[in-house]
C-alpha positions in Angstrom: 0.0 0.0 0.0 1.3 3.4 -1.0 1.1 6.4 1.4 1.4 10.0 0.2 4.6 11.7 1.1 2.6 14.5 2.5 0.0 12.6 4.5 0.7 11.6 8.1 0.5 7.8 8.3 -2.4 6.5 10.3 -3.0 3.5 12.5 -5.0 2.0 9.6 -1.9 2.4 7.3 0.2 0.6 9.9 -2.3 -2.2 10.2 -2.6 -2.6 6.4 1.2 -2.7 5.8 1.6 -5.2 8.7 -1.2 -7.4 7.4 -3.1 -7.3 10.7 -6.3 -5.8 12.0 -6.5 -2.3 13.3 -7.2 -3.7 16.8 -4.1 -5.8 16.7 -2.0 -2.9 15.6 -3.4 -0.8 18.5 -2.6 -3.5 21.0 1.0 -3.6 19.8 1.4 0.1 20.1 -0.1 0.1 23.6 2.3 -2.6 24.7 -0.5 -5.2 25.3 0.7 -8.7 26.1 -2.2 -10.1 24.0 -0.3 -10.2 20.7 1.7 -12.9 18.9 5.5 -12.4 18.3 4.8 -12.4 14.6 2.3 -9.6 14.9 4.6 -7.6 17.2 7.4 -7.9 14.7 5.2 -7.0 11.7 3.6 -4.0 13.3 7.0 -2.6 14.6 8.4 -3.0 11.1 5.5 -1.1 9.6 5.8 1.7 12.2 9.5 2.0 11.3 8.9 1.9 7.5 6.1 4.4 7.6 7.5 6.7 10.2 4.3 6.4 12.2 3.9 8.6 15.3 0.9 8.0 17.6 -1.5 10.9 17.9 -1.1 11.7 21.6 -4.2 13.9 21.8 -6.4 11.1 20.4 -4.7 8.5 22.7 -5.3 10.8 25.7 -9.0 10.9 25.0 -9.1 7.1 25.2 -6.6 6.4 28.0 -7.2 9.7 30.0 -3.4 10.0 30.1 -1.3 12.9 28.9 2.0 11.1 28.6 3.6 13.9 30.7 4.9 14.2 34.3 5.7 17.4 36.2 9.1 17.7 37.8 8.6 20.4 40.4 11.3 22.3 42.3 10.4 24.6 45.2 13.4 26.8 45.0 14.2 30.3 43.7 15.4 30.4 40.1 19.0 31.6 40.9 19.6 28.6 43.1 18.3 26.2 40.5 20.6 27.6 37.8 23.7 28.4 40.0 24.0 25.1 41.9 25.2 22.2 39.6 23.4 19.7 41.9 20.0 20.9 40.5 21.2 20.7 36.9 22.2 17.1 37.6 18.7 16.3 39.0 17.0 17.9 36.0 19.1 16.0 33.5 18.4 12.8 35.5 14.7 13.5 35.4 14.6 14.1 31.7 16.6 11.0 30.9 14.6 8.7 33.3 11.3 9.9 32.0 12.4 9.6 28.3 13.4 6.0 29.0 9.7 5.3 29.7 8.4 7.4 26.8 7.1 10.2 29.1 7.5 13.9 28.5 9.0 16.0 31.4 7.3 19.3 32.3 9.7 21.4 34.4 8.1 23.7 37.0 9.9 26.2 39.2 7.7 27.1 42.1 8.8 29.7 44.7 6.5 32.7 45.2 2.9 32.7 46.2 2.0 33.5 42.6 4.0 30.5 41.4 2.2 28.3 43.9 -1.2 29.4 42.7 -0.2 28.8 39.1 1.2 25.4 39.9 -2.0 24.4 41.7 -4.1 25.4 38.7 -1.8 23.6 36.3 -1.5 20.4 38.3 -5.2 20.3 39.0 -6.0 20.9 35.3 -5.3 17.4 34.0 -2.1 18.5 32.1 0.1 15.8 33.6 -0.4 12.3 34.9 1.7 12.7 38.0 4.5 14.7 39.7 8.0 14.3 41.1 8.3 17.0 43.8 11.5 18.5 45.3 10.1 20.6 48.2 12.6 20.4 51.1 11.8 23.6 53.0 10.0 24.0 56.3 6.5 25.6 55.9 6.6 25.0 52.2 3.0 25.5 51.0 3.7 23.4 47.9 3.5 20.2 50.0 0.0 21.1 51.3 -1.1 22.1 47.8 0.0 18.9 46.2 -1.5 16.7 49.0 -4.9 18.0 48.1 -4.7 17.0 44.4 -5.9 13.6 43.0 -2.5 13.1 41.5 0.1 10.5 42.1 3.2 12.2 43.6 6.6 11.0 44.6 8.9 13.2 46.7 12.6 13.6 46.6 13.7 13.3 50.2 11.6 13.9 53.2 9.2 16.9 53.1 8.3 18.5 56.4 5.4 17.2 58.3 3.9 13.8 58.8 5.2 11.2 56.3 2.4 8.7 56.7 1.1 7.6 53.3 3.6 9.7 51.4 5.7 8.2 48.6 9.3 9.3 48.7 12.9 8.3 47.7 15.7 9.7 49.9 19.4 9.4 50.3 20.9 8.3 53.6 22.0 11.8 54.6 22.6 11.1 58.3 24.5 7.9 57.6 26.6 9.7 55.0 27.5 12.5 57.5 28.5 9.8 60.1 30.8 8.3 57.4 32.4 11.6 56.7 33.0 12.5 60.4 34.2 9.1 61.3 36.7 9.2 58.4 38.1 12.5 59.8 38.3 11.0 63.2 40.2 8.0 61.8 42.8 10.4 60.4 43.6 11.5 63.9 41.8 14.8 63.7 40.7 16.1 67.1 39.0 19.5 66.4 36.4 18.8 63.7 33.9 21.5 62.7 30.9 21.5 60.4 29.6 23.8 57.7 25.9 23.0 57.6 23.1 23.7 55.1 20.1 25.8 56.0 18.3 24.2 58.8 14.9 24.7 57.2 15.8 21.7 54.9 15.6 18.1 56.1 18.8 17.0 54.3 20.8 19.7 56.1 19.2 18.6 59.4 20.0 14.9 58.8 23.6 15.7 57.9 24.0 17.9 61.0 22.5 15.0 63.1 25.0 12.6 61.6 27.9 14.9 62.5 26.4 15.4 66.0 26.1 11.6 66.5 29.6 10.8 65.3 31.1 13.2 67.8 28.6 12.5 70.6 27.9 16.3 70.9 25.2 18.0 73.0 23.4 21.1 71.6 25.9 23.4 73.1 28.8 21.6 71.4 26.8 21.7 68.1 26.3 25.4 68.3 30.0 26.0 68.9 31.3 23.7 66.1 28.8 24.5 63.3 28.0 27.4 61.0 25.3 27.6 58.4 26.6 28.0 54.8 23.2 28.2 53.1 24.2 25.5 50.5 26.0 28.2 48.4 29.7 28.6 47.5 29.9 32.1 49.0 28.0 30.9 52.1 30.6 28.1 52.5 33.4 30.6 52.3 31.9 32.9 54.9 31.0 30.0 57.3 34.5 28.6 57.1 35.9 32.1 57.9 33.6 32.4 60.9 34.7 28.9 62.2 38.4 29.8 61.8 37.9 32.9 63.9 35.9 31.0 66.5 38.3 28.0 66.7 41.7 28.9 65.2 43.1 25.5 66.1 40.5 23.5 64.1 42.1 20.7 62.1 39.2 19.3 60.0 35.8 20.3 58.6 32.9 18.3 57.3 30.9 20.4 54.8 27.3 19.5 54.0 27.7 20.1 50.2 30.4 20.1 47.6 29.5 23.6 46.5 30.0 25.0 50.0 33.2 22.9 50.3 34.6 24.7 47.3 34.0 28.0 49.1 35.4 26.6 52.4 38.6 25.6 50.5 38.9 29.2 49.2 38.6 30.5 52.8 41.2 28.1 54.1 43.7 29.0 51.3 43.1 32.7 52.1 43.9 32.0 55.7 47.1 30.3 54.8 45.9 26.8 56.0 47.2 23.9 54.0 44.8 21.2 52.9 45.0 18.4 54.1 48.2 19.0 56.1 46.7 21.6 58.4 42.9 21.1 57.8 41.3 18.0 56.3 38.1 18.7 54.3 35.2 16.4 53.4 32.2 17.5 51.3 28.9 15.9 50.5 27.4 15.1 47.0 30.5 13.9 45.2 29.4 16.1 42.3 31.6 15.4 39.3 31.7 19.1 38.3 33.1 20.1 41.7 34.8 17.3 43.7 37.4 16.4 41.1 38.2 20.0 40.2 38.9 21.7 43.6 42.4 22.3 44.8 43.1 19.7 46.2 40.5 17.3 44.8 37.7 16.8 47.4 36.9 13.8 49.5 33.2 13.6 49.5 30.1 11.6 50.4 28.5 10.3 47.2 24.7 10.5 46.9 23.7 9.1 43.5 21.2 11.7 42.2 20.7 9.7 38.9 19.8 6.6 40.9 17.5 8.6 43.2 15.5 10.1 40.3 15.4 6.7 38.5 13.8 5.1 41.6 11.4 8.0 41.8 10.3 7.5 38.2 10.0 3.8 38.6 7.9 4.4 41.8 5.6 6.8 40.0 5.1 4.5 37.0 3.9 1.8 39.4 1.4 4.2 40.9 0.2 5.2 37.4 -0.3 1.5 36.6 -2.2 0.9 39.8 0.5 -1.6 40.9 1.1 -2.4 44.5 4.1 -0.5 45.9 5.7 -2.6 48.7 7.8 0.2 50.1 6.3 3.7 49.9 9.5 5.2 51.4 12.9 4.2 50.0 16.3 5.1 51.5 19.3 4.8 49.2 22.8 4.3 50.6 25.6 6.8 50.5 29.4 6.1 50.3 32.6 7.9 51.0 34.8 8.7 48.0 38.4 9.5 49.1 40.5 12.1 47.4 43.4 14.3 48.4 41.6 16.8 50.7 41.2 14.1 53.4 
């Protein structure tokens, strides 16, 4: 059968070329198990030969699915585009969703206007589900999303009760224990910590790991820690404050690689040698940072690609109405040793 060069091939064209019924062709394209191997091969060959593309709008009317998933970040735009950690998460999301033939819709939600717009969009049937990155205390996005009849998987632990919530997190506390115990094993006695902002659960978990590894009380934590805000400049300033507070410090665990890069700058400015005078351990093991600092940074690896992959797999199960055995998953973290410690 000949198809015009200018006409978009239809499902009927695919069926005719494959020598099967329209219903069989439809079952193949919808990944139904109720097709023979011969029909599967014939239809796929016809699709390839004709350059057939399913009409998503028509399919959505039948399946009530859009073929799209929202990836929602509750962060200000400068942080999203300045911190390479977020770029890594966005790439991982796009890749993992593309692997299951789903379109990613990126949403940046920070202001009240953003939240209202996000509510309208997510409630409007434009996406089938959402992957939500909303780590901050009192974040209204979490309460907005909870009210929607939409499958949602969270990255990390949002604030508030976790019962019934689907999430995939990294072992932030365990990773912080690894980092601090490593510094102790090097014989370091005066270890300090540059934390992330304590309105974020990951920062709190990493602080708790540091606290547990050193058996600190709240007074000790206050003396040995400084908030670097998860930014490079914040890390530089926090390190400077800790050097002034404790000039004899000989090691620092920094709660992100980006802050660690700033902390290294501060140590160099103060004339401290790394690792001879001060050993430094970061968190993230971000390829764009950890291998390129001076010296290269020992860091706790959290696998962002793996986290997002698990989130997508989890969400796809929810969309297929499959039973999810573990609503909340915790992924391991490991220490990667380089020259800074």
